[in-house]
C-alpha positions as CSV (number, residue, x, y, z in Angstrom):
1,M,0.1,0.6,0.4
2,V,2.6,2.3,0.9
3,E,4.8,1.2,-2.2
4,Q,2.0,2.5,-3.6
5,L,0.8,5.9,-2.6
6,Q,5.2,6.2,-3.2
7,E,4.8,5.5,-7.2
8,E,1.5,7.4,-7.2
9,Q,2.4,10.7,-6.0
10,S,5.2,12.8,-8.4
11,V,9.0,12.9,-7.0
12,G,11.2,14.7,-8.8
13,K,14.8,14.2,-9.5
14,L,17.5,17.5,-9.2
15,Y,18.2,18.4,-12.7
16,M,21.7,20.7,-13.5
17,I,20.9,23.7,-15.2
18,E,22.7,23.9,-18.4
19,E,22.3,26.8,-20.1
20,I,19.7,28.9,-21.1
21,D,17.9,29.8,-23.9
22,A,16.3,33.6,-23.6
23,E,15.2,33.9,-26.3
24,N,13.1,31.2,-26.4
25,N,12.0,30.7,-22.8
26,V,14.1,27.6,-22.4
27,L,16.0,25.8,-20.3
28,V,18.1,23.4,-21.1
29,L,18.1,20.8,-17.7
30,A,20.2,18.2,-17.8
31,N,21.1,15.1,-14.7
32,Y,24.4,13.1,-15.7
33,I,24.2,10.7,-13.4
34,F,21.2,9.1,-15.8
35,D,22.5,10.2,-18.5
36,K,19.1,12.6,-19.6
37,R,18.5,16.2,-20.8
38,S,16.1,17.9,-20.3
39,K,14.2,21.3,-22.6
40,V,11.6,22.7,-20.6
41,V,9.4,26.0,-22.2
42,V,9.1,28.9,-19.0
43,S,7.0,31.9,-18.4
44,D,9.1,35.4,-19.5
45,E,8.7,35.9,-15.7
46,Q,10.2,31.9,-14.9
47,I,13.0,33.1,-17.7
48,E,14.1,36.2,-16.5
49,Y,14.6,34.9,-13.2
50,Y,16.1,31.4,-13.1
51,A,18.7,33.7,-15.7
52,E,19.5,36.3,-12.8
53,R,20.8,32.9,-10.9
54,F,22.0,31.3,-13.0
55,D,24.6,34.4,-13.8
56,D,24.7,34.8,-9.8
57,A,25.9,31.5,-10.2
58,L,28.6,31.7,-12.5
59,C,30.1,34.9,-10.6
60,N,29.8,31.8,-8.2
61,N,31.9,29.4,-9.6
62,L,28.3,27.5,-7.9
63,F,26.3,25.3,-10.3
64,L,22.1,25.6,-9.3
65,F,19.8,22.7,-9.7
66,V,16.2,22.5,-9.6
67,E,13.8,19.9,-9.2
68,F,11.7,18.2,-12.8
69,D,8.7,16.5,-12.9
70,E,10.1,13.9,-15.7
71,T,6.5,12.3,-16.1
72,R,4.6,15.9,-16.1
73,G,7.8,18.1,-18.1
74,A,7.4,20.6,-15.3
75,I,10.2,22.3,-13.1
76,I,8.5,21.5,-9.1
77,G,11.1,23.0,-6.5
């Protein structure tokens, strides 16, 4: 019963923001552990938010991660 509930819940995995295409509002996400890449279309507000955080991360030699739900194709955190 518990396993079934866990499977039904949408669980995201951490993906690194690899690239930002602000012109087309697309984030390129990568999960190197599972050798996966995904492109996600986001709103104007979201692309601006992620672009600012991405630039800050690059300046500080950090990586920026988001929680991505593969089944829905959406960023959840």
